[in-house]
C-alpha positions, 0 to 999 in steps of 0.5 A: 837498262831493260826496265827503262826501255820497257817503260819507254812509251815513245811512238805509242801515239803513232800507233793509236793514230794509225788505228784511228785513221784506219777506223776513220778510213773504213767508216768513210769507205762504208759511207761512200759505198752506202752513198753510191748504193743509194745514188744508184738506187735513186737513179734506178727509181728515177728511171722507173718513174721516168718510164712510167710517166712517159707510158702514162703520158702516151696513154693519155695522149692516145685517149685524147686523140680518140675523143671527138671524131677520132673514135674508131666506129668502123673498120675504115677507122681502124688504127695501125697495129701500133703507134710510135715515134715514127707514126704518121697516122693522124690518130697516133700520138706524135713524137713532139707531143711526147718524146723523140728517140733523141730527146725533145718533146713534152718529156725532156731531161737526161733520162729521156735523151738517152734513147726513150721509146714509147708505143701505144696499142688500141684494141676492142673489148669484144671478148666475153670478159670485156672488162678484164685485159688479157693477152687475148685482147691483143688479137682483137679488132683495132676499132670499136667492132661491137659498137659498145663505145669501149676500147682498150688502150695499152701503152708501153715506154722504155727509158734507159732499159726500164720498161713500164706497161699500162692498160686502161679501158676507154669509154666513148662519152656521147654528148647529146645534140638537141636538134630543133623539131620541124618537118621542113624549114627552107627559103621556098618550097616546090612540090611536083604535080605527079604522085599521090597526096600527101607529100609532106606530113607533120603534126600541128607543132612541126609545120613547115616554115618558109622564109619567103613572101607567100605572094610570090608565085615561087614561094610555095608551089604546091596543091592546097586544099582549095585547089579541088585536089587533095592537099599535098601537105598534111596538115595543110598549113605553112608558116611564112616568116622571112626573118626566121633564123637558122633552124640549127644554131651555129654552135650546134653546127660546129659540134656536128661538123667538127665531130667527123671528117668531111667529104671533099667530093661527092660521097657514094651511097655506101659512104653516106649510109656508113656515116652517122654524121656525114658532112659534104664540103664541096664548091657551090657549083657541085651537084651531089646525087645519091640514087639507088634503093639504099636505106640510110640508117634506121629508126633507132639509129638515125643519121644527119647529112650536112651539105655546106654548099652546092646542090644535093639530090636524092633519087631512086627508091631509097629511104633516109632516117634522120635529118637533111641539113643544107647550110647554104654557105654560098647564100643562094637565094633562087633556083635551083633548090638546094635540096631536091628529092625525086623518084620514090625516095622517102625521108623519115625525119626532117629537112632544113635549108638555111637562108633563102634557098629552096626545097624541091620534092617530086610528088612520088617522093615523101617527107614525113616528120619523125621526132625520134629521127632527130636525136643525135650525139657526138663523141666528147672526151674518151674517158677511162672506165673506173677500175680498169686502169692497171700496170702490167709486167713488161713482156 
């Protein structure tokens, strides 16, 4: 009887099945744990990539806004201490261009909708080691204080608690503007009778050009060599061409005008002197007068003053290095002259009055052609300086 019971294998299959099920359960749990771990790791990596992409996007957007007229050349152009979602400064990235605190914008998705934030900082590279970003950079000016055309941009983004920080040095990319070389182009010319001669000096290749009929008494009113006095223009030659086109082509004007913020009222002498490219956009009835003894720009750093309409008068004993350009968008064809120079004011460069509007200069004032004073450039895209882009540890 006992032998028969010992040989009985009834229920052994259940035991084997339980062992197999236990092994399968352990393998399943291990698989689930591994999958869960990989899912969490993948999610963490996705969040890290999302914050990195947002930081890089903010840096690129800030770089774009610093191109063209957005380049901070002087203290008045300084950016805020930082730019973020709530910034309203025109040269700060906008939330709609990146991502808002509640999602939306260019960067969308579940990660960004869970409270993504970004910040950008602009600082000058005035330190001795200008190509190396250190914490000392953060206390530097928020504009191109040293005028070397380079500034740092730091971008920080946090997505679901993960923060990434990127820095890069930006370089101002100047686009040269080829200005026509001429001492004077205008619809007519009038030179006051007082003062010593010559009043307008140029060379044989940059003679004055007038778009009027030389037979008209108001076309060219100045002392010539045959008037028993010293001629007021040297060389004493004027070219008359009623069909002479605008001296400065329209695409060049557009580049110059779009590169800066125009003055919508008459600027002060200090404002013009501080602007390499100054554009005055006022009504036709406005007369803007710049007086005093201000020296506008220098021979090595000339400027251009663009008047869209109205009348521009330069008086006093100042000096302007560069070009005076009146676009005459109101198509004035008679008096008063669009540009008037009086006193002992001195222009080193050139003057252009488009259309049939005239140029008036009093005998004590001077206009002398200077080719070096007609070279300008505007800022294009602000590009990254090679080998300066890097990621910093979050602080």
